[in-house]
C-alpha positions in Angstrom: 0.0 0.0 0.0 2.8 2.4 0.9 4.5 1.8 -2.4 1.2 2.3 -4.3 0.7 5.7 -2.7 4.3 6.6 -3.4 3.9 5.8 -7.1 0.7 7.8 -7.3 2.5 10.7 -5.6 5.3 10.6 -8.0 3.0 10.3 -11.0 1.1 13.4 -9.8 4.3 15.4 -9.5 5.5 14.3 -12.9 2.1 15.2 -14.4 2.2 18.6 -12.8 5.7 19.2 -14.0 4.8 18.2 -17.6 1.8 20.5 -17.5 4.2 23.5 -16.9 6.2 22.7 -20.0 4.7 24.0 -23.2 5.5 22.4 -26.5 4.2 25.5 -28.2 7.0 27.5 -26.6 9.7 24.9 -27.3 12.1 26.1 -30.0 12.1 23.5 -32.8 15.3 22.2 -34.4 16.2 24.3 -37.4 15.2 22.7 -40.7 18.6 23.5 -42.2 21.6 21.6 -40.8 25.1 22.0 -41.9 28.5 20.2 -41.7 31.4 22.0 -40.0 32.5 23.2 -43.5 29.2 24.7 -44.2 27.7 22.0 -46.5 24.0 21.6 -46.2 23.0 18.2 -44.8 20.2 16.8 -46.8 17.0 16.8 -44.8 15.9 13.2 -45.3 12.3 13.6 -43.8 11.3 16.3 -46.3 8.4 14.2 -47.7 6.8 14.5 -44.3 6.9 18.3 -44.6 4.2 20.5 -46.0 3.4 19.9 -49.6 3.0 23.2 -51.5 2.5 22.3 -55.2 3.3 20.1 -58.2 3.9 21.1 -61.7 4.3 19.2 -65.0 6.9 20.1 -67.5 7.5 23.5 -65.8 10.2 25.5 -67.6 11.3 29.0 -67.1 12.9 29.5 -70.6 12.1 28.1 -73.9 9.9 25.0 -73.8 11.9 21.8 -73.4 11.5 19.5 -76.3 12.7 16.0 -77.3 12.9 14.6 -73.7 10.6 11.7 -74.6 9.0 11.9 -71.1 7.3 14.4 -68.8 8.8 15.8 -65.7 6.8 16.3 -62.4 8.1 18.7 -59.8 6.9 18.5 -56.2 7.7 21.4 -53.8 7.8 20.9 -50.0 8.5 23.5 -47.1 9.5 22.7 -43.5 6.5 22.8 -41.1 7.7 25.7 -38.8 8.2 28.0 -41.8 4.7 27.1 -43.2 3.1 27.9 -39.8 4.7 31.2 -39.8 3.9 32.0 -43.4 0.2 31.3 -42.6 0.4 34.0 -40.1 2.5 36.6 -41.9 2.5 35.9 -45.5 6.3 35.8 -45.4 9.0 33.1 -45.2 10.9 33.1 -41.9 14.6 33.1 -41.5 15.4 29.4 -41.5 12.9 28.4 -44.2 13.9 25.4 -46.2 12.1 24.5 -49.5 12.8 21.4 -51.6 11.9 20.9 -55.2 11.7 17.2 -56.0 11.8 16.5 -59.8 10.4 13.1 -60.7 10.0 11.3 -64.0 6.5 11.5 -65.3 4.8 8.7 -67.2 1.7 8.5 -69.3 0.8 4.8 -69.5 1.1 2.2 -66.7 -1.2 -0.1 -64.8 -4.6 1.0 -65.7 -3.6 4.5 -66.9 -3.7 5.0 -70.6 -3.3 8.8 -70.6 -2.6 11.8 -68.4 0.6 12.1 -66.4 1.5 10.4 -63.2 4.8 10.4 -61.1 7.2 7.6 -61.0 9.7 6.6 -58.3 12.6 8.1 -60.4 13.9 11.2 -58.7 16.4 13.5 -60.6 18.4 15.1 -57.8 16.7 17.5 -55.3 16.9 21.4 -55.4 16.9 23.0 -51.9 16.3 26.7 -51.4 17.2 28.0 -47.9 16.7 31.3 -46.3 19.4 32.1 -43.7 20.4 35.9 -43.4 23.2 35.0 -41.0 24.9 32.7 -43.6 24.1 34.0 -47.0 24.8 37.5 -48.3 21.4 37.8 -50.1 19.5 35.8 -47.5 18.7 32.8 -49.8 20.9 30.1 -51.2 20.4 27.2 -53.5 21.8 23.7 -53.1 21.5 20.6 -55.4 21.5 17.1 -53.9 22.0 14.4 -56.5 23.0 11.7 -54.0 21.7 12.8 -50.7 25.1 13.9 -49.5 25.9 17.2 -47.9 26.2 19.9 -50.6 27.9 23.3 -50.9 25.7 26.3 -52.0 25.5 27.0 -55.7 27.6 30.2 -56.4 25.6 33.4 -56.1 26.2 34.3 -59.8 24.2 31.3 -61.0 21.2 32.0 -63.1 18.7 30.6 -60.6 19.5 33.5 -58.2 18.7 36.2 -60.8 15.6 34.4 -62.0 14.1 34.1 -58.5 14.8 37.7 -57.7 13.3 38.8 -60.9 10.2 36.6 -60.9 9.5 35.4 -57.3 6.2 36.8 -56.2 7.1 36.5 -52.5 10.6 36.9 -51.2 12.3 35.4 -54.3 10.0 32.3 -54.1 7.4 31.3 -56.8 4.4 31.6 -54.6 2.4 32.4 -57.7 2.4 28.7 -58.4 1.6 27.5 -54.8 -2.2 27.4 -54.7 -2.5 27.3 -51.0 0.2 30.0 -50.2 -0.9 32.5 -52.9 -4.1 33.6 -51.2 -2.4 33.9 -47.9 0.3 36.2 -49.3 -2.3 38.2 -51.2 -4.3 38.8 -48.0 -1.1 39.7 -46.0 0.0 42.2 -48.8 3.2 40.3 -49.4 2.4 39.1 -52.9 3.8 40.9 -55.9 1.1 40.5 -58.5 3.4 41.8 -61.3 5.3 38.5 -61.2 
């Protein structure tokens, strides 16, 4: 009986202590992690992040011809950044977005038309916002094999394209159907893009 009361007492104290801790106030681990040399460590759980959009055969220049197959891009953002974006219409410092290009197919199983994604992934493009690490706040990384990667040099075409055409903070929110109305309502959306 003494032991039973002791366990009940300990359980009550533990529960009271946990009640004082708020997970809402706990600082989540940053989505972007780096090696000692500054290479971005590939976030392996990105498919559990918030899905923003898919696009089929998206190209930013002349149409791509002669590939013989479709490409499907999926875009994900880390959950903490999405939560803040929903409140502010802006991407927080620490935002990580991943574009996952997959092979598209038209026929398979019962499908005889349309486009569906296959398991073939062609590298991953990672867009990271970190004003303490990157001169222009954002940097791009390409992960072909899941290993840590250095940032793409700042004079690469992707930087200029995103600056010139990104509707919200150098990102293509104009193609994200759940994010666009949030940014429009917040007044952060550049409709000229």
